[in-house]
ROSE-4610 file (N, C-alpha, C; in Angstrom, 1 decimal, always signed):
// ROSE-4610
residu = [M/M/M/E/E/E/K/K/K/V/V/V/K/K/K/L/L/L/V/V/V/V/V/V/Q/Q/Q/H/H/H/R/R/R/E/E/E/T/T/T/T/T/T/G/G/G/S/S/S/R/R/R/A/A/A/A/A/A/R/R/R/R/R/R/L/L/L/R/R/R/R/R/R/E/E/E/G/G/G/H/H/H/I/I/I/P/P/P/G/G/G/V/V/V/L/L/L/Y/Y/Y/G/G/G/H/H/H/G/G/G/R/R/R/P/P/P/A/A/A/V/V/V/H/H/H/L/L/L/A/A/A/V/V/V/E/E/E/P/P/P/G/G/G/A/A/A/L/L/L/R/R/R/A/A/A/A/A/A/L/L/L/S/S/S/T/T/T/D/D/D/A/A/A/G/G/G/T/T/T/H/H/H/A/A/A/V/V/V/L/L/L/E/E/E/V/V/V/V/V/V/F/F/F/E/E/E/D/D/D/Q/Q/Q/K/K/K/K/K/K/V/V/V/H/H/H/R/R/R/A/A/A/I/I/I/V/V/V/K/K/K/E/E/E/L/L/L/E/E/E/L/L/L/D/D/D/R/R/R/V/V/V/K/K/K/H/H/H/T/T/T/V/V/V/T/T/T/H/H/H/V/V/V/D/D/D/L/L/L/E/E/E/E/E/E/V/V/V/R/R/R/L/L/L/D/D/D/Q/Q/Q/I/I/I/V/V/V/E/E/E/T/T/T/K/K/K/V/V/V/T/T/T/V/V/V/R/R/R/F/F/F/E/E/E/G/G/G/T/T/T/A/A/A/K/K/K/G/G/G/I/I/I/K/K/K/M/M/M/G/G/G/G/G/G/M/M/M/V/V/V/D/D/D/E/E/E/V/V/V/S/S/S/R/R/R/E/E/E/V/V/V/T/T/T/V/V/V/K/K/K/G/G/G/L/L/L/V/V/V/T/T/T/D/D/D/I/I/I/P/P/P/E/E/E/H/H/H/L/L/L/V/V/V/V/V/V/D/D/D/I/I/I/T/T/T/E/E/E/L/L/L/S/S/S/I/I/I/G/G/G/D/D/D/A/A/A/A/A/A/H/H/H/V/V/V/S/S/S/D/D/D/L/L/L/Q/Q/Q/V/V/V/P/P/P/E/E/E/E/E/E/L/L/L/E/E/E/V/V/V/L/L/L/D/D/D/G/G/G/P/P/P/E/E/E/Q/Q/Q/V/V/V/L/L/L/C/C/C/S/S/S/V/V/V/L/L/L/L/L/L/P/P/P/R/R/R/K/K/K/V/V/V/E/E/E/V/V/V/E/E/E/E/E/E/L/L/L/E/E/E/E/E/E/G/G/G/A/A/A/E/E/E/V/V/V/I/I/I/A/A/A/E/E/E/E/E/E/A/A/A/P/P/P/A/A/A/E/E/E/P/P/P/E/E/E/I/I/I/I/I/I/G/G/G/K/K/K/H/H/H/K/K/K/E/E/E/E/E/E/E/E/E/A/A/A/A/A/A/E/E/E]
num = [1/1/1/2/2/2/3/3/3/4/4/4/5/5/5/6/6/6/7/7/7/8/8/8/9/9/9/10/10/10/11/11/11/12/12/12/13/13/13/14/14/14/15/15/15/16/16/16/17/17/17/18/18/18/19/19/19/20/20/20/21/21/21/22/22/22/23/23/23/24/24/24/25/25/25/26/26/26/27/27/27/28/28/28/29/29/29/30/30/30/31/31/31/32/32/32/33/33/33/34/34/34/35/35/35/36/36/36/37/37/37/38/38/38/39/39/39/40/40/40/41/41/41/42/42/42/43/43/43/44/44/44/45/45/45/46/46/46/47/47/47/48/48/48/49/49/49/50/50/50/51/51/51/52/52/52/53/53/53/54/54/54/55/55/55/56/56/56/57/57/57/58/58/58/59/59/59/60/60/60/61/61/61/62/62/62/63/63/63/64/64/64/65/65/65/66/66/66/67/67/67/68/68/68/69/69/69/70/70/70/71/71/71/72/72/72/73/73/73/74/74/74/75/75/75/76/76/76/77/77/77/78/78/78/79/79/79/80/80/80/81/81/81/82/82/82/83/83/83/84/84/84/85/85/85/86/86/86/87/87/87/88/88/88/89/89/89/90/90/90/91/91/91/92/92/92/93/93/93/94/94/94/95/95/95/96/96/96/97/97/97/98/98/98/99/99/99/100/100/100/101/101/101/102/102/102/103/103/103/104/104/104/105/105/105/106/106/106/107/107/107/108/108/108/109/109/109/110/110/110/111/111/111/112/112/112/113/113/113/114/114/114/115/115/115/116/116/116/117/117/117/118/118/118/119/119/119/120/120/120/121/121/121/122/122/122/123/123/123/124/124/124/125/125/125/126/126/126/127/127/127/128/128/128/129/129/129/130/130/130/131/131/131/132/132/132/133/133/133/134/134/134/135/135/135/136/136/136/137/137/137/138/138/138/139/139/139/140/140/140/141/141/141/142/142/142/143/143/143/144/144/144/145/145/145/146/146/146/147/147/147/148/148/148/149/149/149/150/150/150/151/151/151/152/152/152/153/153/153/154/154/154/155/155/155/156/156/156/157/157/157/158/158/158/159/159/159/160/160/160/161/161/161/162/162/162/163/163/163/164/164/164/165/165/165/166/166/166/167/167/167/168/168/168/169/169/169/170/170/170/171/171/171/172/172/172/173/173/173/174/174/174/175/175/175/176/176/176/177/177/177/178/178/178/179/179/179/180/180/180/181/181/181/182/182/182/183/183/183/184/184/184/185/185/185/186/186/186/187/187/187/188/188/188/189/189/189/190/190/190/191/191/191/192/192/192/193/193/193/194/194/194/195/195/195/196/196/196/197/197/197/198/198/198/199/199/199/200/200/200/201/201/201/202/202/202/203/203/203/204/204/204/205/205/205/206/206/206/207/207/207/208/208/208/209/209/209/210/210/210/211/211/211/212/212/212/213/213/213/214/214/214/215/215/215/216/216/216/217/217/217/218/218/218/219/219/219/220/220/220/221/221/221]
x = [+0.8/+0.0/+0.9/+0.6/+1.3/+1.0/+2.0/+1.8/+1.7/+0.6/+0.4/+0.3/+1.4/+1.5/+0.8/+0.1/-0.6/-0.4/+0.3/+0.7/-0.4/-0.9/-2.0/-1.6/-2.4/-2.2/-3.4/-3.1/-4.2/-5.0/-6.3/-7.1/-7.8/-7.4/-7.8/-9.2/-9.5/-10.8/-11.8/-13.1/-14.1/-15.2/-16.1/-17.3/-17.1/-18.3/-18.3/-17.4/-17.4/-16.6/-15.1/-14.6/-13.2/-12.9/-13.8/-13.6/-13.4/-14.3/-14.1/-12.8/-12.4/-11.1/-9.9/-10.0/-9.0/-8.9/-10.1/-10.1/-9.5/-9.8/-9.2/-7.7/-7.2/-5.8/-5.1/-6.0/-5.4/-5.4/-6.2/-6.2/-7.6/-7.7/-8.9/-9.2/-10.3/-10.7/-11.2/-11.0/-11.5/-11.5/-11.9/-11.9/-11.3/-10.8/-10.3/-11.1/-11.8/-12.5/-12.4/-12.8/-12.8/-12.4/-12.6/-12.2/-12.9/-14.0/-14.8/-14.2/-13.2/-12.6/-13.2/-13.1/-13.7/-13.0/-13.8/-13.2/-12.2/-11.1/-10.0/-10.1/-10.2/-10.3/-8.9/-8.8/-7.6/-7.7/-6.5/-6.4/-5.3/-5.6/-4.6/-4.4/-3.2/-2.9/-3.6/-4.2/-4.9/-3.9/-2.7/-1.8/-1.4/-1.3/-0.9/-2.1/-3.3/-4.5/-4.6/-4.4/-4.5/-3.5/-2.3/-1.2/-1.5/-2.0/-2.3/-3.4/-4.3/-5.5/-5.2/-4.0/-3.7/-2.9/-2.9/-2.3/-3.3/-2.9/-3.8/-5.1/-5.0/-6.1/-7.1/-6.6/-7.5/-8.1/-9.4/-10.0/-10.2/-9.9/-10.0/-8.6/-7.6/-6.3/-6.4/-5.6/-5.4/-4.3/-4.6/-3.7/-3.0/-1.7/-1.0/-1.0/-2.0/-2.2/-1.2/-0.5/+0.5/+0.3/+0.0/+0.0/+1.4/+1.5/+2.9/+3.6/+2.9/+3.5/+3.6/+3.3/+3.3/+4.0/+4.4/+5.0/+4.0/+3.0/+2.0/+1.4/+1.2/+0.6/-0.8/-1.8/-3.2/-3.5/-3.8/-4.2/-5.7/-6.0/-7.4/-7.8/-9.1/-9.6/-10.5/-10.7/-11.5/-13.0/-13.7/-15.1/-16.0/-15.7/-16.5/-15.7/-15.9/-15.3/-16.4/-16.4/-17.4/-16.7/-17.5/-17.0/-17.7/-17.0/-17.7/-18.5/-19.8/-20.7/-20.3/-19.6/-19.2/-17.8/-16.8/-15.4/-15.0/-15.8/-15.6/-14.3/-13.9/-12.7/-13.2/-12.3/-12.6/-12.7/-13.8/-14.1/-14.0/-14.1/-14.0/-13.7/-13.0/-12.7/-12.9/-13.6/-13.8/-12.9/-12.0/-11.2/-11.6/-11.7/-12.1/-10.9/-10.5/-9.4/-9.8/-9.0/-9.4/-8.2/-8.5/-7.5/-7.3/-6.2/-5.9/-6.7/-7.1/-7.9/-9.4/-9.8/-11.2/-12.0/-13.2/-14.1/-15.0/-15.0/-15.8/-16.8/-17.9/-18.8/-18.7/-18.5/-18.3/-18.8/-18.9/-19.3/-18.0/-18.0/-16.9/-17.5/-16.7/-17.2/-17.1/-18.1/-18.1/-17.6/-16.6/-16.0/-16.5/-17.1/-17.5/-16.4/-16.0/-14.9/-15.3/-14.7/-15.0/-16.1/-16.3/-17.3/-18.4/-19.6/-20.7/-21.0/-21.4/-21.8/-22.9/-23.8/-25.0/-24.7/-23.6/-23.2/-23.0/-22.3/-22.0/-23.3/-24.4/-25.6/-26.5/-26.0/-26.7/-27.3/-27.0/-27.5/-26.7/-27.1/-26.4/-26.4/-25.4/-25.3/-26.0/-26.9/-27.7/-27.1/-26.4/-25.8/-26.8/-27.1/-28.2/-27.5/-26.4/-25.7/-24.2/-23.5/-22.0/-21.3/-22.0/-21.3/-22.1/-21.4/-22.0/-21.4/-22.1/-21.7/-20.9/-19.8/-19.0/-18.6/-18.1/-17.7/-16.4/-15.5/-14.2/-13.2/-12.0/-11.0/-10.6/-10.3/-10.0/-8.8/-7.9/-6.8/-7.2/-8.4/-8.8/-9.8/-10.2/-11.2/-10.5/-11.0/-10.3/-10.9/-10.2/-10.7/-11.9/-12.0/-13.2/-13.3/-14.5/-14.8/-15.1/-14.8/-14.9/-16.0/-16.7/-17.7/-17.4/-17.3/-17.0/-18.3/-18.5/-19.8/-19.6/-18.5/-18.2/-19.3/-19.8/-20.8/-22.2/-22.5/-23.9/-24.4/-25.5/-26.2/-27.4/-28.1/-29.3/-30.3/-30.7/-31.7/-31.1/-29.7/-29.0/-28.7/-28.4/-28.0/-26.9/-26.1/-25.0/-25.6/-25.4/-25.9/-24.7/-25.1/-24.1/-23.4/-24.1/-23.5/-22.4/-22.3/-21.3/-20.0/-20.0/-18.8/-17.7/-16.5/-15.2/-14.9/-15.1/-15.0/-13.9/-12.9/-11.9/-12.5/-11.9/-12.4/-12.6/-11.7/-11.7/-12.8/-13.5/-14.5/-15.9/-16.9/-18.3/-19.1/-19.9/-20.7/-22.1/-22.6/-23.8/-25.1/-24.9/-26.1/-26.6/-27.9/-28.5/-27.8/-27.6/-26.9/-27.7/-29.0/-29.8/-29.9/-29.3/-29.4/-28.7/-29.4/-28.9/-27.9/-26.7/-25.7/-25.8/-26.0/-26.2/-26.9/-27.5/-28.2/-27.9/-28.1/-27.9/-29.3/-29.6/-30.9/-30.7/-31.9/-31.9/-32.0/-31.4/-31.6/-33.1/-33.5/-34.9/-35.5/-34.8/-35.3/-35.6/-34.8/-35.0/-36.3/-36.5/-37.6/-38.9/-38.9/-40.1/-40.4/-39.3/-39.5/-40.1/-39.6/-40.1/-41.6/-42.0/-43.3/-44.2/-43.8/-44.6/-44.7/-43.6/-43.7/-44.6/-44.6/-45.4/-46.9/-47.2/-48.6/-49.1/-48.2/-48.5/-48.8/-48.0/-48.2/-49.5/-49.9/-51.1/-52.3/-52.2/-53.3/-53.4/-52.3/-52.4/-53.0/-52.7/-53.2/-54.6/-55.1/-56.4/-57.5/-58.5/-59.5/-60.4/-60.8/-61.7/-63.1/-63.8/-65.2/-66.1/-66.7/-67.5/-68.7/-69.0/-70.1/-71.4/-72.4/-73.7/-74.5/-74.8/-75.5/-76.8/-77.5/-78.7/-79.8/-80.4/-81.6/-81.2/-80.0/-79.5/-79.3/-78.8/-78.6/-79.8/-80.9/-82.2/-82.8/-82.7/-83.3/-82.7/-81.3/-80.6/-81.0/-81.3/-81.7/-83.1/-84.0/-85.4/-85.4/-84.5/-84.4/-84.0]
y = [-1.2/+0.0/+1.2/+2.2/+3.4/+4.3/+4.9/+5.8/+7.2/+7.8/+9.2/+10.1/+10.9/+11.8/+13.1/+13.6/+14.8/+15.6/+16.7/+17.5/+18.6/+18.7/+19.7/+20.5/+21.5/+22.4/+22.3/+22.4/+22.6/+23.9/+23.8/+25.0/+25.3/+26.5/+26.8/+27.4/+28.2/+28.8/+28.1/+28.1/+27.3/+28.3/+27.8/+28.6/+29.1/+29.5/+29.9/+31.2/+32.1/+33.3/+32.9/+32.1/+31.7/+30.9/+30.1/+29.3/+30.2/+31.2/+32.1/+32.8/+33.2/+33.9/+33.0/+31.7/+30.7/+30.6/+30.6/+30.4/+31.7/+32.8/+34.1/+34.0/+33.4/+33.3/+32.1/+31.4/+30.4/+29.0/+28.7/+27.4/+26.8/+25.5/+24.8/+24.3/+24.7/+24.2/+22.7/+22.0/+20.6/+20.0/+18.7/+18.0/+16.6/+16.1/+14.7/+14.0/+12.9/+12.2/+10.7/+10.0/+8.5/+7.8/+6.5/+5.7/+6.2/+6.9/+7.3/+8.6/+9.2/+10.4/+11.6/+12.7/+14.0/+14.5/+15.2/+15.7/+16.7/+16.7/+17.7/+18.6/+19.9/+20.9/+21.1/+21.2/+21.4/+22.3/+22.7/+23.5/+22.8/+22.9/+22.2/+23.1/+23.1/+23.8/+23.2/+23.9/+23.4/+22.5/+23.0/+22.2/+20.9/+20.9/+19.6/+18.6/+19.1/+18.2/+17.7/+18.6/+18.2/+17.1/+17.3/+16.3/+15.0/+15.0/+13.7/+13.0/+13.6/+13.0/+12.8/+12.9/+12.8/+11.5/+10.6/+9.3/+8.4/+7.2/+6.2/+5.9/+6.0/+5.8/+7.0/+8.1/+9.3/+9.7/+10.0/+10.4/+9.3/+8.0/+6.9/+6.4/+7.3/+7.0/+7.0/+6.1/+6.1/+7.0/+8.1/+9.2/+9.0/+9.4/+9.4/+10.9/+11.2/+12.6/+12.9/+14.0/+14.4/+15.9/+16.2/+17.6/+18.2/+19.4/+20.1/+20.0/+20.1/+20.1/+18.7/+17.7/+16.3/+15.3/+14.2/+13.1/+12.0/+11.9/+10.8/+10.8/+9.6/+9.5/+9.0/+9.7/+9.3/+8.8/+7.5/+7.0/+7.3/+7.9/+8.4/+8.4/+8.4/+8.5/+9.8/+10.3/+11.4/+10.9/+11.5/+11.1/+12.0/+13.3/+14.2/+15.4/+15.8/+17.1/+18.0/+19.2/+20.3/+21.2/+21.4/+22.2/+23.5/+24.5/+25.8/+25.6/+26.0/+25.7/+26.4/+27.5/+28.3/+27.9/+28.0/+27.8/+26.3/+25.5/+24.0/+23.7/+24.7/+24.4/+23.8/+23.1/+22.5/+23.6/+23.6/+24.6/+24.0/+22.6/+22.0/+20.5/+19.9/+18.4/+17.7/+16.6/+15.7/+14.5/+14.2/+13.1/+12.1/+10.8/+9.8/+8.9/+8.8/+8.0/+6.5/+5.6/+4.2/+3.3/+2.0/+1.0/+0.3/-0.2/-0.8/-2.1/-2.7/-3.9/-3.6/-2.4/-2.0/-2.1/-2.7/-2.8/-1.6/-1.0/+0.3/+0.1/+0.9/+1.0/+2.5/+2.6/+3.9/+3.9/+5.1/+5.2/+5.4/+4.8/+5.0/+5.3/+6.0/+6.5/+5.4/+5.4/+4.5/+5.2/+4.5/+5.0/+4.2/+4.9/+4.2/+4.3/+3.1/+3.0/+2.4/+2.9/+2.5/+3.4/+3.2/+3.9/+2.9/+3.2/+2.2/+2.2/+0.9/+0.8/+1.6/+1.8/+2.6/+4.1/+4.6/+6.0/+6.1/+5.1/+5.1/+4.9/+4.5/+4.3/+5.6/+6.6/+7.8/+7.9/+7.0/+7.0/+7.9/+8.0/+8.7/+8.0/+8.1/+7.4/+8.3/+7.6/+8.3/+7.7/+8.6/+8.1/+8.2/+7.1/+7.0/+7.2/+6.5/+6.6/+6.5/+7.4/+7.4/+7.0/+6.4/+5.9/+4.7/+3.8/+2.7/+2.6/+1.9/+1.7/+0.3/+0.4/-0.8/-1.1/-2.3/-2.7/-3.5/-3.1/-3.8/-3.1/-3.7/-3.1/-1.7/-0.8/+0.6/+0.6/-0.4/-0.4/-1.0/-1.5/-2.1/-1.3/-0.1/+0.7/+1.4/+1.2/+1.9/+3.3/+4.0/+5.3/+5.2/+4.2/+4.0/+2.6/+2.2/+0.9/+1.2/+0.2/+0.4/-0.5/+0.0/-0.8/-0.5/-1.6/-1.4/-1.4/-0.3/-0.1/-0.2/-0.8/-0.9/-1.6/-2.7/-3.5/-3.1/-2.0/-1.5/-0.9/-1.5/-0.9/-0.1/+0.6/+1.4/+0.5/+0.9/+0.1/-0.7/-0.9/-1.7/-0.9/-1.6/-0.9/-1.6/-0.9/-1.5/-1.5/-2.6/-2.8/-2.9/-2.9/-3.1/-4.4/-5.4/-6.7/-6.7/-5.7/-5.6/-4.9/-4.4/-3.8/-4.7/-4.2/-5.0/-4.8/-5.8/-5.7/-6.6/-6.1/-6.9/-7.9/-9.1/-10.2/-9.7/-8.9/-8.5/-7.4/-7.0/-5.9/-6.5/-5.9/-6.3/-5.0/-5.2/-4.1/-4.3/-3.3/-3.4/-3.1/-2.4/-2.1/-3.4/-3.4/-4.5/-4.7/-6.0/-6.3/-5.8/-5.6/-5.2/-3.7/-3.0/-1.5/-1.0/-0.1/+0.4/+1.6/+1.5/+2.5/+3.5/+3.0/+3.8/+3.0/+3.7/+3.1/+3.9/+3.2/+3.9/+4.2/+5.5/+5.8/+6.6/+6.7/+7.6/+9.0/+10.0/+11.4/+11.7/+12.5/+12.9/+13.4/+14.2/+14.8/+13.7/+12.7/+11.6/+10.8/+10.6/+9.9/+10.6/+11.9/+12.7/+12.7/+12.8/+12.7/+11.4/+10.3/+9.0/+8.8/+9.4/+9.3/+10.1/+11.2/+12.0/+11.3/+10.7/+10.0/+8.8/+8.1/+7.0/+7.4/+8.5/+9.0/+9.4/+9.9/+10.2/+9.0/+7.9/+6.7/+6.0/+6.1/+5.5/+6.3/+7.6/+8.4/+8.1/+7.9/+7.6/+6.2/+5.3/+3.9/+3.6/+4.6/+4.4/+4.3/+3.4/+3.3/+4.5/+4.8/+6.0/+5.7/+6.7/+6.5/+5.8/+4.7/+4.0/+4.8/+4.6/+5.3/+4.6/+5.4/+4.8/+4.4/+3.1/+2.6/+1.9/+1.5/+0.7/+1.5/+0.8/+1.4/+2.6/+2.6/+3.7/+5.0/+4.7/+5.8/+6.5/+5.6/+6.1/+7.0/+6.4/+7.2/+8.5/+8.6/+9.8/+10.8/+10.3/+11.2/+11.7/+10.9/+11.3/+12.4/+12.3/+13.4/+14.7]
z = [+0.0/+0.0/+0.0/-0.9/-1.0/+0.2/+0.9/+2.0/+1.5/+1.9/+1.4/+2.6/+2.8/+4.0/+3.7/+4.8/+4.7/+6.0/+5.9/+7.0/+7.2/+8.4/+8.8/+10.0/+10.2/+11.4/+12.3/+13.6/+14.6/+14.3/+14.5/+14.3/+15.6/+16.2/+17.6/+17.6/+16.6/+16.5/+15.6/+15.9/+15.1/+14.8/+14.0/+13.6/+12.2/+11.6/+10.2/+9.9/+10.9/+10.7/+10.6/+11.5/+11.6/+10.3/+9.8/+8.6/+7.4/+7.3/+6.2/+6.2/+7.4/+7.5/+7.1/+7.5/+7.1/+5.5/+4.9/+3.5/+2.8/+3.3/+2.8/+2.9/+3.9/+4.2/+3.4/+2.6/+1.7/+2.3/+3.4/+4.0/+3.9/+4.0/+4.0/+5.4/+6.0/+7.3/+7.2/+8.3/+8.4/+9.8/+9.9/+11.1/+10.9/+12.0/+12.1/+13.2/+13.0/+14.0/+13.8/+14.8/+14.7/+15.9/+16.0/+17.2/+18.5/+18.3/+19.5/+20.2/+19.6/+20.2/+19.7/+20.4/+20.0/+18.7/+17.9/+16.6/+16.9/+16.1/+16.2/+15.0/+15.3/+14.2/+13.6/+12.3/+11.6/+10.4/+9.9/+8.7/+7.8/+6.5/+5.6/+4.4/+3.8/+2.6/+1.4/+0.5/-0.6/-1.5/-1.7/-2.5/-1.9/-0.5/+0.1/+0.0/+0.2/+0.1/-1.4/-2.3/-3.7/-4.1/-3.6/-3.9/-3.3/-2.0/-1.3/-2.0/-2.7/-3.4/-4.8/-5.3/-6.7/-7.1/-6.1/-6.4/-7.1/-7.4/-8.1/-7.3/-5.9/-5.1/-5.1/-5.5/-5.5/-4.2/-4.2/-2.9/-1.9/-2.3/-1.4/-0.9/-1.0/-0.4/+1.1/+1.7/+3.1/+3.5/+4.1/+4.4/+5.7/+5.8/+7.1/+7.5/+8.3/+8.7/+9.9/+9.8/+10.8/+11.1/+12.4/+12.8/+12.9/+12.5/+12.5/+13.8/+14.9/+16.2/+16.9/+16.1/+16.7/+15.8/+16.3/+15.5/+15.3/+16.0/+15.9/+14.5/+13.9/+12.6/+12.8/+12.2/+12.2/+10.8/+10.7/+9.4/+9.2/+8.1/+7.9/+6.4/+6.2/+4.8/+4.7/+3.5/+3.3/+3.4/+4.4/+4.5/+3.7/+3.6/+2.9/+2.5/+1.2/+0.7/+0.4/+0.9/+0.6/-0.5/-1.6/-2.7/-2.8/-3.3/-3.6/-4.9/-4.9/-6.0/-7.3/-7.2/-8.4/-8.8/-7.9/-8.2/-8.2/-7.5/-7.4/-6.7/-5.8/-5.0/-3.6/-2.9/-1.7/-0.6/+0.1/+1.2/+2.6/+2.7/+4.0/+3.7/+4.6/+4.5/+5.8/+5.8/+6.9/+6.8/+7.7/+7.7/+8.8/+8.5/+9.5/+9.8/+11.0/+11.4/+11.3/+10.7/+10.5/+10.9/+11.0/+11.1/+9.7/+9.4/+8.1/+7.9/+9.0/+8.9/+9.0/+8.9/+9.0/+7.7/+7.8/+6.7/+6.6/+5.4/+5.3/+4.1/+4.2/+3.0/+2.5/+1.2/+0.7/-0.8/-1.4/-2.8/-3.6/-4.8/-5.7/-7.1/-7.9/-9.2/-10.2/-11.1/-12.2/-13.5/-14.1/-15.4/-16.6/-17.6/-18.8/-19.8/-20.2/-21.2/-22.5/-23.6/-24.9/-25.6/-26.9/-27.6/-28.0/-27.5/-27.8/-29.3/-29.8/-31.2/-31.5/-30.6/-30.8/-31.2/-30.7/-31.1/-32.5/-33.1/-34.5/-35.4/-34.7/-35.4/-35.2/-34.6/-34.4/-33.0/-32.1/-30.7/-29.8/-28.6/-27.5/-26.2/-25.4/-24.2/-23.1/-22.4/-21.3/-20.0/-19.3/-18.0/-16.9/-16.3/-15.3/-13.9/-13.7/-12.4/-12.6/-11.9/-12.1/-10.8/-9.9/-8.7/-8.1/-7.4/-6.7/-5.3/-4.4/-3.1/-3.0/-2.4/-2.3/-0.8/-0.5/+0.8/+0.8/+1.6/+1.6/+2.6/+2.7/+3.5/+3.0/+3.9/+3.5/+2.5/+2.6/+1.7/+0.3/+0.2/-1.1/-1.9/-1.3/-2.0/-3.2/-4.4/-5.6/-5.8/-6.7/-7.0/-7.9/-8.7/-9.6/-10.0/-10.5/-11.1/-12.6/-13.4/-14.9/-15.4/-16.4/-17.2/-18.7/-19.5/-20.9/-21.6/-22.4/-23.1/-24.6/-25.0/-26.5/-27.2/-26.7/-27.4/-27.3/-26.7/-26.5/-27.8/-28.3/-29.4/-28.9/-29.9/-29.5/-28.8/-27.6/-26.8/-25.8/-25.8/-24.8/-23.6/-22.5/-21.2/-20.5/-19.8/-18.9/-17.5/-16.8/-15.4/-14.4/-13.2/-12.1/-12.3/-12.7/-12.9/-14.0/-14.8/-15.9/-15.4/-14.2/-13.7/-13.5/-13.7/-13.5/-12.0/-11.2/-9.7/-9.2/-8.5/-7.9/-6.9/-6.8/-5.9/-4.5/-4.0/-2.6/-2.3/-3.3/-3.1/-3.3/-2.6/-2.7/-3.1/-4.2/-4.6/-4.0/-3.3/-2.5/-3.3/-4.5/-5.3/-6.0/-6.4/-7.1/-8.4/-8.8/-10.1/-11.3/-11.2/-12.4/-12.5/-11.5/-11.5/-12.8/-13.5/-14.8/-14.5/-15.2/-15.0/-16.2/-17.4/-18.6/-19.7/-20.6/-21.7/-23.0/-24.2/-25.4/-26.1/-26.3/-26.8/-28.1/-28.8/-30.0/-29.5/-30.2/-29.8/-29.7/-28.9/-28.7/-30.0/-30.7/-32.0/-33.0/-33.0/-34.0/-33.5/-32.2/-31.7/-32.1/-31.9/-32.3/-33.7/-34.6/-36.0/-36.5/-35.8/-36.2/-35.8/-34.6/-34.2/-35.2/-35.6/-36.6/-37.9/-38.4/-39.6/-39.5/-38.4/-38.2/-38.2/-37.6/-37.6/-39.0/-39.8/-41.2/-42.0/-41.8/-42.5/-42.1/-40.8/-40.4/-41.0/-41.1/-41.6/-43.1/-43.8/-45.3/-45.5/-44.6/-44.8/-44.3/-43.5/-43.0/-44.1/-44.0/-45.1/-45.1/-46.3/-46.5/-45.9/-45.6/-45.0/-46.1/-45.7/-46.7/-47.2/-48.6/-49.2/-48.8/-48.6/-48.2/-49.4/-49.5/-50.7/-50.3/-51.3/-51.1/-50.4/-49.5/-48.8/-48.0/-47.3/-46.5/-47.4/-48.6/-49.5/-50.0/-50.3/-50.7/-49.6/-48.3/-47.2/-47.0/-47.2/-47.1/-48.2/-49.4/-50.5/-50.2/-49.7/-49.4/-48.4/-47.4/-46.4/-47.0]
């Protein structure tokens, strides 16, 4: 397992006002909790956090968190990242201290690989879900899981059961849950419906002519 070190600072002041001041100063506020101990407030440099989460494990890396004024190592995972809605920068980070033999449940991203056959036929990929919930050792949680959509034609779908999942990992979502499907563009669907309606109208039998007795009665009236 790759060791990813993250150096942080103790944060003495708390509250939204203090957090905003930290962000103006170029720091990210956060907390470290776990093992039944009270949460410890911290601050971290954006560059340090970005580097720690840029390994192959991504946001699921097991971090060796070290406070600047201490030598003790806290092994932790990112439990939650809060992002700015406009700038998409990290505004707060929650770190959970874990054991290396600890089983966790967490969400991982789904990556769609390949170009679906249906796209070459004029279709489009409709992404229904881009993440699934998995269960496994903290050291076995991947950054993402892959599903190959190369063979999908128009009308086909990729399901959870199609994911490439390591043996040591368990996916908790139902195997029939749809991840994506290949559909005709909406404009094409509407045009086909309109064309179908025109064909039906053309093929519909004309109103029958009244003959015989009924015709005579109609003339008399």
